[in-house]
N, C-alpha and C positions, 0 to 999 in steps of 0.2 A: 788395307790400312784404315785405321780409325779416323773418323772425320775430325776429331778433336785431339789427335795424338800430341803428347807432350814430347818436346825435343831435349829437355834438360831438367834436372831435379829442381833448379831454381825458378822454373817457369810456373806461373799461375794462370788460371783462366777465370774470368769473371762469370759467375753463374748466369747472369742476365744474358750473356752471349751464347751459352750452350744449352740452356734449359728450353725444352720444347713442350713438355707435358703440361697441360693446363691445370693439373692437380698439384703442381709445384709453384709456389710463390716465393720470389727471391728479392732481396734488397739490392740496391744499385751497386754497392762496392763489395759485396760478399764474394769470396773466391774459393776455388777448389785447387789444391796442389796435388795433382794425381799422377806424377811421373812414374812412381813405383807401382802403380796399380795397372792391371791389364785391361781395364774397362774404362769406358767413358763414365761420366758422372751418373747419367740416367741408366746406364747399361751394366751397372755393377755396384756403385755406391748406394743408390736408392733401389731397394728390392721389393718386389711384390706390390707395386703401386699401379692401380688401374689408371687408364687415361692415355697411355702411350698409343701410338698409331696402330700397332699390331693388336693390342687388346681391344681397341675400339672396333677393329674389323672382325675379330673372332667372336666377341661377345660384348654387348653393350648393356651392362647391368643397370645403368641409369634409365635408359629407355625401356628396358624389359620389365623392370621391377620397381622403379622409383627409389632405388636404394640411395642412402647417403654415403658418398664415397669419401673416405678419409683423405685429407690433404697433408702435404708437407709444406710448412710455412717457415721460411728462413728470413730473418731480419737483415739489417744492414751491417756492413763491416764484420761479417762472420768469416772465420778462417776454418776451412775444413781440409785436413791433411790427407795424404795418400793412404789408401787402404781402409778408410772409414766405411762402415756399413750402416746405413739407415734402413732399418727393417720395418717395412710398412705392413707386412703380413697379408696382403691381398684382401683386406677386410675379412678377417678371421673367420674360418669355417670349421675349426677344430674345437670340439666341445668336451672338456674333461668330465663334465657331469653326465654325459651320455654314455651308453653302454660301449660304444666305439667312438674313437676320435677320427675315424676314417671319413673323409668327406665324399660320400656317394654323390654322383652327379645328379641323381634324381632328387636329392635333398638339398641342393645348393641354395635354393630360394629360402628354405626353412632354416638352414644352418648358418646363413650369412649373418654376421654380427660385427658392426664397426667397432674399432678400438678407440676412435677419436683422433683428431688431427695431431700430428707430430710437429712440435714447434721448437725451433732453435732461434732464440731471441738475439737481438743485435749485440755485436761485440763479443760473442762467444767464440771460443777456440776449441775445436774438436781434434784431439791428438791422433797420431797415426794408429791405424788398425783398431780404433775404438768402435764399439757397436752400440747403436741407439735403438732401443726396443720400441715397438709401436705405441703411440698415444702419449709419449713422454714430452714434457716441456723442459727445455734447458734455458734457464733464466739469463737475462742480459749480463754480459761480462763474465759469465761462468767459464771455467776451464775444465775440460774432460781429459784426463791423463791418457797417454798412449796405451792401447790394449785394454781399456776399460770396457765393461758392459753396463750400460746405463738402463736400469729397469724401472726407475722412478724419477719423479721430477727433481731437478737440480735448482736450488735457490740462486738468485742473482749474486754475482761476484763471489762465487764459491768454487773452490777447486775440489774435484772429486776424482777418485781412482779406485781400481780394483774390480773384482768380479764376485758379487755385484758391486757396482761403484758405491763408495762411501765417502762422506765428507772428510777431506784432509784438513782444510782450513779455509777461513774467509780471506779474501784478498785485501780487504781494508777493514777499518773499524766500522761498527754499526752506524755511527754518526756519518762517516764518510760515504758509506753505501747509500744511506738515505739521501745525501746530497747528490750522488751520482744518479740515483733513480729519479730524482727531481729534474736534474739537468737534461738527461737524455741527449747527450751531445751528438749521438749518431743520427739524430733527426734534424740537426741544424743544417742550414745551407752549406754547401761544400766550401764556399768562400770563407765562412766563419770557422769551419773545421780546419782548413789549411792555415788560417791565421793563428790558431792555437795548437798546431801540431807539435810544437816544442813542449808545450805543457802536457798534452796528451801522452807524449813520450817521456813522461816523468811520473813520479808518485805524488805530485803536488795537487791533491784534490781541492784544497782550499784556494789555491791560486786559480784553478779553473772555475771554481764557484764564484770568485770575485769577478772574473770576466763575464760569467753568465749573468750575474746580477746587474752589471753595467750595460752589457751589450745585447742580451738575449731575453731576459725575463721581462714579461709585459709590465 
């Protein structure tokens, strides 16, 4: 039985409570809804990421070679649905410009190439069975439609979908997006967030901005 087994589809688990890998950084209220997946978050959702207990025992690239290890960075209030794959690539060892893409063990040190950190910024929603490719940044408030393959950065407050994922539409006007980026409500104290949860659960960006100017802005 899995340590973090889900008992019902409506159950969520906060990432802060289940993440052990030091290469994964997560926000306080970000969650994984993994009932329909057969793996734990780190045992299937996040793939080919150095730093787990077994990879540290088998081979420690940091100590052996001083490599920079790509990290997975997840902001606050991020929603990750069941079946999502975040593909880290094991710090890429396949080179299409070489004669062979086969990663010979003897050439691991030479072939090693980081892709860069994968970042899912705060308030993003990753839909069921979506795949996030290595080194991608998904902007704050972005939505990735179910089944999408994200191969390039996603702008803040943008909905993308398809394979490869393409922009479908912006969630708000450009002016409203700039206000949301300024406010960064997901960084507020939890007490303030709860105070305006009814506004956050609406489309009233200007109403939230009024509160921000009165209660939050220095």
